[in-house]
N, CA, C and O atoms as a printed pandas DataFrame, in Angstrom:
     atom_number atom_name residue_name chain_id  residue_number  x_coord  y_coord  z_coord
0              1         N          UNK        A               1  -42.704  -40.690   -7.611
1              2        CA          UNK        A               1  -43.350  -39.428   -7.803
2              3         C          UNK        A               1  -43.203  -38.541   -6.572
3              4         O          UNK        A               1  -43.029  -37.329   -6.695
4              5         N          UNK        A               2  -43.271  -39.144   -5.382
5              6        CA          UNK        A               2  -43.145  -38.346   -4.172
6              7         C          UNK        A               2  -41.751  -38.423   -3.571
7              8         O          UNK        A               2  -41.483  -37.815   -2.535
8              9         N          UNK        A               3  -40.868  -39.167   -4.218
9             10        CA          UNK        A               3  -39.501  -39.190   -3.742
10            11         C          UNK        A               3  -38.727  -38.071   -4.425
11            12         O          UNK        A               3  -39.204  -37.481   -5.394
12            13         N          UNK        A               4  -37.547  -37.785   -3.924
13            14        CA          UNK        A               4  -36.736  -36.720   -4.487
14            15         C          UNK        A               4  -35.891  -37.277   -5.616
15            16         O          UNK        A               4  -34.779  -37.751   -5.387
16            17         N          UNK        A               5  -36.407  -37.222   -6.819
17            18        CA          UNK        A               5  -35.678  -37.706   -7.980
18            19         C          UNK        A               5  -34.735  -36.629   -8.468
19            20         O          UNK        A               5  -34.973  -35.434   -8.292
20            21         N          UNK        A               6  -33.663  -37.079   -9.082
21            22        CA          UNK        A               6  -32.736  -36.152   -9.714
22            23         C          UNK        A               6  -33.162  -36.011  -11.170
23            24         O          UNK        A               6  -32.796  -36.829  -12.014
24            25         N          UNK        A               7  -33.924  -34.989  -11.453
25            26        CA          UNK        A               7  -34.481  -34.818  -12.783
26            27         C          UNK        A               7  -33.435  -34.383  -13.799
27            28         O          UNK        A               7  -33.689  -34.442  -15.002
28            29         N          UNK        A               8  -32.272  -33.950  -13.347
29            30        CA          UNK        A               8  -31.232  -33.546  -14.283
30            31         C          UNK        A               8  -30.646  -34.737  -15.028
31            32         O          UNK        A               8  -30.042  -34.564  -16.087
32            33         N          UNK        A               9  -30.813  -35.930  -14.498
33            34        CA          UNK        A               9  -30.269  -37.129  -15.138
34            35         C          UNK        A               9  -31.225  -37.748  -16.156
35            36         O          UNK        A               9  -30.834  -38.645  -16.902
36            37         N          UNK        A              10  -32.452  -37.286  -16.195
37            38        CA          UNK        A              10  -33.430  -37.847  -17.119
38            39         C          UNK        A              10  -33.327  -37.174  -18.485
39            40         O          UNK        A              10  -32.930  -36.013  -18.593
40            41         N          UNK        A              11  -33.690  -37.920  -19.517
41            42        CA          UNK        A              11  -33.731  -37.338  -20.853
42            43         C          UNK        A              11  -34.968  -36.459  -20.972
43            44         O          UNK        A              11  -35.846  -36.484  -20.110
44            45         N          UNK        A              12  -35.026  -35.685  -22.046
45            46        CA          UNK        A              12  -36.164  -34.792  -22.246
46            47         C          UNK        A              12  -37.462  -35.582  -22.393
47            48         O          UNK        A              12  -38.502  -35.170  -21.879
48            49         N          UNK        A              13  -37.405  -36.705  -23.087
49            50        CA          UNK        A              13  -38.601  -37.541  -23.251
50            51         C          UNK        A              13  -39.065  -38.101  -21.906
51            52         O          UNK        A              13  -40.264  -38.154  -21.632
52            53         N          UNK        A              14  -38.117  -38.516  -21.074
53            54        CA          UNK        A              14  -38.467  -39.030  -19.746
54            55         C          UNK        A              14  -39.066  -37.929  -18.872
55            56         O          UNK        A              14  -39.988  -38.176  -18.094
56            57         N          UNK        A              15  -38.534  -36.714  -19.007
57            58        CA          UNK        A              15  -39.080  -35.588  -18.246
58            59         C          UNK        A              15  -40.517  -35.284  -18.662
59            60         O          UNK        A              15  -41.375  -35.029  -17.817
60            61         N          UNK        A              16  -40.768  -35.312  -19.952
61            62        CA          UNK        A              16  -42.123  -35.053  -20.438
62            63         C          UNK        A              16  -43.071  -36.146  -19.963
63            64         O          UNK        A              16  -44.211  -35.867  -19.594
64            65         N          UNK        A              17  -42.601  -37.382  -19.974
65            66        CA          UNK        A              17  -43.412  -38.497  -19.479
66            67         C          UNK        A              17  -43.707  -38.341  -17.984
67            68         O          UNK        A              17  -44.838  -38.562  -17.550
68            69         N          UNK        A              18  -42.705  -37.966  -17.205
69            70        CA          UNK        A              18  -42.897  -37.728  -15.761
70            71         C          UNK        A              18  -43.890  -36.602  -15.530
71            72         O          UNK        A              18  -44.741  -36.687  -14.644
72            73         N          UNK        A              19  -43.778  -35.541  -16.333
73            74        CA          UNK        A              19  -44.691  -34.407  -16.188
74            75         C          UNK        A              19  -46.133  -34.846  -16.429
75            76         O          UNK        A              19  -47.035  -34.447  -15.693
76            77         N          UNK        A              20  -46.353  -35.659  -17.447
77            78        CA          UNK        A              20  -47.706  -36.147  -17.735
78            79         C          UNK        A              20  -48.247  -36.986  -16.587
79            80         O          UNK        A              20  -49.407  -36.850  -16.199
80            81         N          UNK        A              21  -47.392  -37.859  -16.044
81            82        CA          UNK        A              21  -47.823  -38.704  -14.922
82            83         C          UNK        A              21  -48.213  -37.858  -13.719
83            84         O          UNK        A              21  -49.248  -38.086  -13.093
84            85         N          UNK        A              22  -47.379  -36.886  -13.406
85            86        CA          UNK        A              22  -47.629  -36.056  -12.229
86            87         C          UNK        A              22  -48.881  -35.206  -12.427
87            88         O          UNK        A              22  -49.638  -34.995  -11.479
88            89         N          UNK        A              23  -49.109  -34.716  -13.644
89            90        CA          UNK        A              23  -50.330  -33.945  -13.891
90            91         C          UNK        A              23  -51.582  -34.792  -13.689
91            92         O          UNK        A              23  -52.570  -34.323  -13.122
92            93         N          UNK        A              24  -51.539  -36.049  -14.157
93            94        CA          UNK        A              24  -52.685  -36.944  -13.969
94            95         C          UNK        A              24  -52.946  -37.190  -12.487
95            96         O          UNK        A              24  -54.091  -37.159  -12.036
96            97         N          UNK        A              25  -51.886  -37.430  -11.740
97            98        CA          UNK        A              25  -52.032  -37.668  -10.304
98            99         C          UNK        A              25  -52.532  -36.409   -9.609
99           100         O          UNK        A              25  -53.342  -36.485   -8.685
100          101         N          UNK        A              26  -52.052  -35.254  -10.051
101          102        CA          UNK        A              26  -52.473  -34.000   -9.438
102          103         C          UNK        A              26  -53.972  -33.762   -9.648
103          104         O          UNK        A              26  -54.665  -33.327   -8.727
104          105         N          UNK        A              27  -54.467  -34.040  -10.838
105          106        CA          UNK        A              27  -55.905  -33.888  -11.098
106          107         C          UNK        A              27  -56.697  -34.835  -10.202
107          108         O          UNK        A              27  -57.717  -34.448   -9.632
108          109         N          UNK        A              28  -56.226  -36.075  -10.078
109          110        CA          UNK        A              28  -56.886  -37.047   -9.208
110          111         C          UNK        A              28  -56.913  -36.550   -7.765
111          112         O          UNK        A              28  -57.951  -36.616   -7.106
112          113         N          UNK        A              29  -55.775  -36.050   -7.268
113          114        CA          UNK        A              29  -55.706  -35.547   -5.898
114          115         C          UNK        A              29  -56.652  -34.370   -5.683
115          116         O          UNK        A              29  -57.292  -34.278   -4.635
116          117         N          UNK        A              30  -56.748  -33.485   -6.644
117          118        CA          UNK        A              30  -57.611  -32.320   -6.495
118          119         C          UNK        A              30  -59.081  -32.738   -6.444
119          120         O          UNK        A              30  -59.861  -32.189   -5.666
120          121         N          UNK        A              31  -59.454  -33.712   -7.277
121          122        CA          UNK        A              31  -60.832  -34.213   -7.241
122          123         C          UNK        A              31  -61.129  -34.841   -5.878
123          124         O          UNK        A              31  -62.174  -34.579   -5.282
124          125         N          UNK        A              32  -60.207  -35.669   -5.390
125          126        CA          UNK        A              32  -60.385  -36.294   -4.077
126          127         C          UNK        A              32  -60.422  -35.231   -2.979
127          128         O          UNK        A              32  -61.197  -35.344   -2.030
128          129         N          UNK        A              33  -59.590  -34.207   -3.108
129          130        CA          UNK        A              33  -59.566  -33.130   -2.118
130          131         C          UNK        A              33  -60.904  -32.399   -2.071
131          132         O          UNK        A              33  -61.394  -32.080   -0.988
132          133         N          UNK        A              34  -61.493  -32.136   -3.217
133          134        CA          UNK        A              34  -62.801  -31.478   -3.255
134          135         C          UNK        A              34  -63.854  -32.354   -2.582
135          136         O          UNK        A              34  -64.682  -31.861   -1.817
136          137         N          UNK        A              35  -63.817  -33.654   -2.871
137          138        CA          UNK        A              35  -64.758  -34.571   -2.228
138          139         C          UNK        A              35  -64.546  -34.613   -0.714
139          140         O          UNK        A              35  -65.511  -34.652    0.049
140          141         N          UNK        A              36  -63.283  -34.605   -0.282
141          142        CA          UNK        A              36  -62.991  -34.593    1.154
142          143         C          UNK        A              36  -63.510  -33.327    1.820
143          144         O          UNK        A              36  -64.075  -33.377    2.912
144          145         N          UNK        A              37  -63.317  -32.206    1.163
145          146        CA          UNK        A              37  -63.796  -30.945    1.729
146          147         C          UNK        A              37  -65.314  -30.973    1.868
147          148         O          UNK        A              37  -65.859  -30.537    2.882
148          149         N          UNK        A              38  -65.996  -31.487    0.845
149          150        CA          UNK        A              38  -67.463  -31.604    0.930
150          151         C          UNK        A              38  -67.874  -32.520    2.079
151          152         O          UNK        A              38  -68.804  -32.207    2.821
152          153         N          UNK        A              39  -67.186  -33.646    2.228
153          154        CA          UNK        A              39  -67.507  -34.581    3.309
154          155         C          UNK        A              39  -67.226  -33.961    4.670
155          156         O          UNK        A              39  -67.989  -34.169    5.614
156          157         N          UNK        A              40  -66.151  -33.210    4.781
157          158        CA          UNK        A              40  -65.811  -32.573    6.054
158          159         C          UNK        A              40  -66.832  -31.492    6.403
159          160         O          UNK        A              40  -67.242  -31.377    7.558
160          161         N          UNK        A              41  -67.240  -30.705    5.416
161          162        CA          UNK        A              41  -68.252  -29.677    5.672
162          163         C          UNK        A              41  -69.555  -30.333    6.125
163          164         O          UNK        A              41  -70.192  -29.864    7.069
164          165         N          UNK        A              42  -69.948  -31.405    5.461
165          166        CA          UNK        A              42  -71.153  -32.132    5.878
166          167         C          UNK        A              42  -70.987  -32.686    7.295
167          168         O          UNK        A              42  -71.908  -32.605    8.108
168          169         N          UNK        A              43  -69.813  -33.247    7.588
169          170        CA          UNK        A              43  -69.556  -33.784    8.923
170          171         C          UNK        A              43  -69.575  -32.714    9.993
171          172         O          UNK        A              43  -70.067  -32.943   11.097
172          173         N          UNK        A              44  -69.045  -31.553    9.677
173          174        CA          UNK        A              44  -69.045  -30.447   10.639
174          175         C          UNK        A              44  -70.473  -29.970   10.891
175          176         O          UNK        A              44  -70.846  -29.683   12.029
176          177         N          UNK        A              45  -71.259  -29.887    9.836
177          178        CA          UNK        A              45  -72.644  -29.438    9.997
178          179         C          UNK        A              45  -73.443  -30.436   10.829
179          180         O          UNK        A              45  -74.232  -30.038   11.686
180          181         N          UNK        A              46  -73.244  -31.723   10.583
181          182        CA          UNK        A              46  -74.071  -32.719   11.268
182          183         C          UNK        A              46  -73.507  -33.164   12.618
183          184         O          UNK        A              46  -74.282  -33.442   13.534
184          185         N          UNK        A              47  -72.183  -33.240   12.769
185          186        CA          UNK        A              47  -71.606  -33.792   13.999
186          187         C          UNK        A              47  -70.655  -32.852   14.730
187          188         O          UNK        A              47  -70.222  -33.168   15.838
188          189         N          UNK        A              48  -70.328  -31.741   14.162
189          190        CA          UNK        A              48  -69.358  -30.856   14.780
190          191         C          UNK        A              48  -67.946  -31.161   14.280
191          192         O          UNK        A              48  -67.733  -32.109   13.524
192          193         N          UNK        A              49  -67.009  -30.360   14.705
193          194        CA          UNK        A              49  -65.620  -30.502   14.250
194          195         C          UNK        A              49  -64.970  -31.694   14.940
195          196         O          UNK        A              49  -65.060  -31.848   16.158
196          197         N          UNK        A              50  -64.321  -32.527   14.154
197          198        CA          UNK        A              50  -63.571  -33.674   14.674
198          199         C          UNK        A              50  -62.123  -33.529   14.219
199          200         O          UNK        A              50  -61.860  -33.099   13.095
200          201         N          UNK        A              51  -61.204  -33.880   15.074
201          202        CA          UNK        A              51  -59.790  -33.743   14.731
202          203         C          UNK        A              51  -59.383  -34.678   13.599
203          204         O          UNK        A              51  -58.469  -34.360   12.838
204          205         N          UNK        A              52  -60.038  -35.811   13.476
205          206        CA          UNK        A              52  -59.718  -36.752   12.404
206          207         C          UNK        A              52  -59.985  -36.131   11.040
207          208         O          UNK        A              52  -59.189  -36.296   10.115
208          209         N          UNK        A              53  -61.087  -35.425   10.909
209          210        CA          UNK        A              53  -61.415  -34.778    9.637
210          211         C          UNK        A              53  -60.349  -33.763    9.247
211          212         O          UNK        A              53  -59.904  -33.726    8.100
212          213         N          UNK        A              54  -59.956  -32.960   10.188
213          214        CA          UNK        A              54  -58.957  -31.929    9.926
214          215         C          UNK        A              54  -57.609  -32.568    9.598
215          216         O          UNK        A              54  -56.915  -32.106    8.692
216          217         N          UNK        A              55  -57.232  -33.615   10.315
217          218        CA          UNK        A              55  -55.962  -34.296   10.077
218          219         C          UNK        A              55  -55.907  -34.875    8.667
219          220         O          UNK        A              55  -54.901  -34.717    7.975
220          221         N          UNK        A              56  -56.966  -35.537    8.237
221          222        CA          UNK        A              56  -56.996  -36.120    6.893
222          223         C          UNK        A              56  -56.893  -35.026    5.833
223          224         O          UNK        A              56  -56.184  -35.191    4.840
224          225         N          UNK        A              57  -57.584  -33.927    6.034
225          226        CA          UNK        A              57  -57.528  -32.819    5.089
226          227         C          UNK        A              57  -56.118  -32.239    5.001
227          228         O          UNK        A              57  -55.629  -31.969    3.904
228          229         N          UNK        A              58  -55.468  -32.048    6.134
229          230        CA          UNK        A              58  -54.109  -31.500    6.148
230          231         C          UNK        A              58  -53.134  -32.444    5.455
231          232         O          UNK        A              58  -52.270  -31.994    4.702
232          233         N          UNK        A              59  -53.259  -33.735    5.696
233          234        CA          UNK        A              59  -52.366  -34.703    5.049
234          235         C          UNK        A              59  -52.558  -34.687    3.531
235          236         O          UNK        A              59  -51.582  -34.757    2.784
236          237         N          UNK        A              60  -53.782  -34.596    3.083
237          238        CA          UNK        A              60  -54.033  -34.559    1.648
238          239         C          UNK        A              60  -53.531  -33.261    1.038
239          240         O          UNK        A              60  -53.019  -33.265   -0.081
240          241         N          UNK        A              61  -53.669  -32.153    1.750
241          242        CA          UNK        A              61  -53.123  -30.886    1.264
242          243         C          UNK        A              61  -51.607  -30.962    1.115
243          244         O          UNK        A              61  -51.047  -30.415    0.165
244          245         N          UNK        A              62  -50.944  -31.638    2.050
245          246        CA          UNK        A              62  -49.497  -31.807    1.944
246          247         C          UNK        A              62  -49.120  -32.640    0.721
247          248         O          UNK        A              62  -48.128  -32.345    0.055
248          249         N          UNK        A              63  -49.891  -33.664    0.422
249          250        CA          UNK        A              63  -49.625  -34.470   -0.770
250          251         C          UNK        A              63  -49.790  -33.649   -2.049
251          252         O          UNK        A              63  -48.981  -33.761   -2.970
252          253         N          UNK        A              64  -50.823  -32.837   -2.104
253          254        CA          UNK        A              64  -51.038  -31.984   -3.274
254          255         C          UNK        A              64  -49.897  -30.985   -3.413
255          256         O          UNK        A              64  -49.429  -30.730   -4.523
256          257         N          UNK        A              65  -49.446  -30.420   -2.305
257          258        CA          UNK        A              65  -48.338  -29.463   -2.333
258          259         C          UNK        A              65  -47.051  -30.121   -2.827
259          260         O          UNK        A              65  -46.349  -29.560   -3.668
260          261         N          UNK        A              66  -46.742  -31.301   -2.310
261          262        CA          UNK        A              66  -45.532  -32.014   -2.724
262          263         C          UNK        A              66  -45.589  -32.347   -4.212
263          264         O          UNK        A              66  -44.588  -32.233   -4.919
264          265         N          UNK        A              67  -46.746  -32.753   -4.676
265          266        CA          UNK        A              67  -46.934  -33.061   -6.082
266          267         C          UNK        A              67  -46.730  -31.810   -6.946
267          268         O          UNK        A              67  -46.105  -31.885   -8.004
268          269         N          UNK        A              68  -47.246  -30.681   -6.506
269          270        CA          UNK        A              68  -47.092  -29.429   -7.242
270          271         C          UNK        A              68  -45.632  -29.000   -7.299
271          272         O          UNK        A              68  -45.179  -28.476   -8.317
272          273         N          UNK        A              69  -44.892  -29.217   -6.214
273          274        CA          UNK        A              69  -43.476  -28.871   -6.206
274          275         C          UNK        A              69  -42.687  -29.740   -7.181
275          276         O          UNK        A              69  -41.792  -29.244   -7.865
276          277         N          UNK        A              70  -43.007  -31.022   -7.250
277          278        CA          UNK        A              70  -42.343  -31.912   -8.204
278          279         C          UNK        A              70  -42.640  -31.480   -9.628
279          280         O          UNK        A              70  -41.748  -31.473  -10.476
280          281         N          UNK        A              71  -43.876  -31.124   -9.894
281          282        CA          UNK        A              71  -44.262  -30.671  -11.222
282          283         C          UNK        A              71  -43.534  -29.382  -11.589
283          284         O          UNK        A              71  -43.113  -29.211  -12.733
284          285         N          UNK        A              72  -43.386  -28.491  -10.642
285          286        CA          UNK        A              72  -42.675  -27.234  -10.873
286          287         C          UNK        A              72  -41.205  -27.493  -11.201
287          288         O          UNK        A              72  -40.644  -26.850  -12.088
288          289         N          UNK        A              73  -40.586  -28.426  -10.495
289          290        CA          UNK        A              73  -39.189  -28.773  -10.738
290          291         C          UNK        A              73  -39.011  -29.375  -12.125
291          292         O          UNK        A              73  -38.063  -29.040  -12.834
292          293         N          UNK        A              74  -39.913  -30.254  -12.506
293          294        CA          UNK        A              74  -39.827  -30.881  -13.827
294          295         C          UNK        A              74  -40.011  -29.843  -14.923
295          296         O          UNK        A              74  -39.275  -29.851  -15.910
296          297         N          UNK        A              75  -40.966  -28.966  -14.766
297          298        CA          UNK        A              75  -41.195  -27.932  -15.787
298          299         C          UNK        A              75  -39.991  -27.004  -15.919
299          300         O          UNK        A              75  -39.657  -26.583  -17.027
300          301         N          UNK        A              76  -39.342  -26.683  -14.814
301          302        CA          UNK        A              76  -38.147  -25.846  -14.869
302          303         C          UNK        A              76  -37.022  -26.565  -15.610
303          304         O          UNK        A              76  -36.306  -25.951  -16.401
304          305         N          UNK        A              77  -36.868  -27.850  -15.358
305          306        CA          UNK        A              77  -35.831  -28.626  -16.035
306          307         C          UNK        A              77  -36.125  -28.740  -17.531
307          308         O          UNK        A              77  -35.210  -28.652  -18.350
308          309         N          UNK        A              78  -37.382  -28.933  -17.889
309          310        CA          UNK        A              78  -37.753  -28.992  -19.310
310          311         C          UNK        A              78  -37.476  -27.653  -19.983
311          312         O          UNK        A              78  -36.984  -27.608  -21.110
312          313         N          UNK        A              79  -37.793  -26.570  -19.291
313          314        CA          UNK        A              79  -37.559  -25.244  -19.856
314          315         C          UNK        A              79  -36.063  -24.979  -20.040
315          316         O          UNK        A              79  -35.667  -24.335  -21.011
316          317         N          UNK        A              80  -35.232  -25.469  -19.120
317          318        CA          UNK        A              80  -33.787  -25.297  -19.253
318          319         C          UNK        A              80  -33.240  -26.050  -20.456
319          320         O          UNK        A              80  -32.278  -25.601  -21.080
320          321         N          UNK        A              81  -33.831  -27.172  -20.785
321          322        CA          UNK        A              81  -33.331  -28.004  -21.879
322          323         C          UNK        A              81  -33.908  -27.640  -23.236
323          324         O          UNK        A              81  -33.328  -27.983  -24.266
324          325         N          UNK        A              82  -35.025  -26.962  -23.252
325          326        CA          UNK        A              82  -35.672  -26.628  -24.513
326          327         C          UNK        A              82  -35.023  -25.381  -25.103
327          328         O          UNK        A              82  -34.926  -24.349  -24.438
328          329         N          UNK        A              83  -34.576  -25.481  -26.364
329          330        CA          UNK        A              83  -33.987  -24.287  -26.992
330          331         C          UNK        A              83  -35.056  -23.238  -27.266
331          332         O          UNK        A              83  -36.196  -23.565  -27.597
332          333         N          UNK        A              84  -34.676  -21.988  -27.124
333          334        CA          UNK        A              84  -35.641  -20.899  -27.308
334          335         C          UNK        A              84  -35.620  -20.394  -28.694
335          336         O          UNK        A              84  -36.368  -19.475  -29.028
């Protein structure tokens, strides 16, 4: 999912299956990201800013971004293959 797959070699059914998997993971990441943001805000209020909190948030944001890019690539490939 986070590796650079060649989606042009997959069949349409495989692309749709990949899209479903990535959407499920994306929803999971967004829920975890919201929880992390809440925990970081609480940590900042009670203990002040810590670099560890910011680092974890940035790493998770990068994962969400990479996942969104993969989903965008798959959707473009599906659109290219679907007759209009």
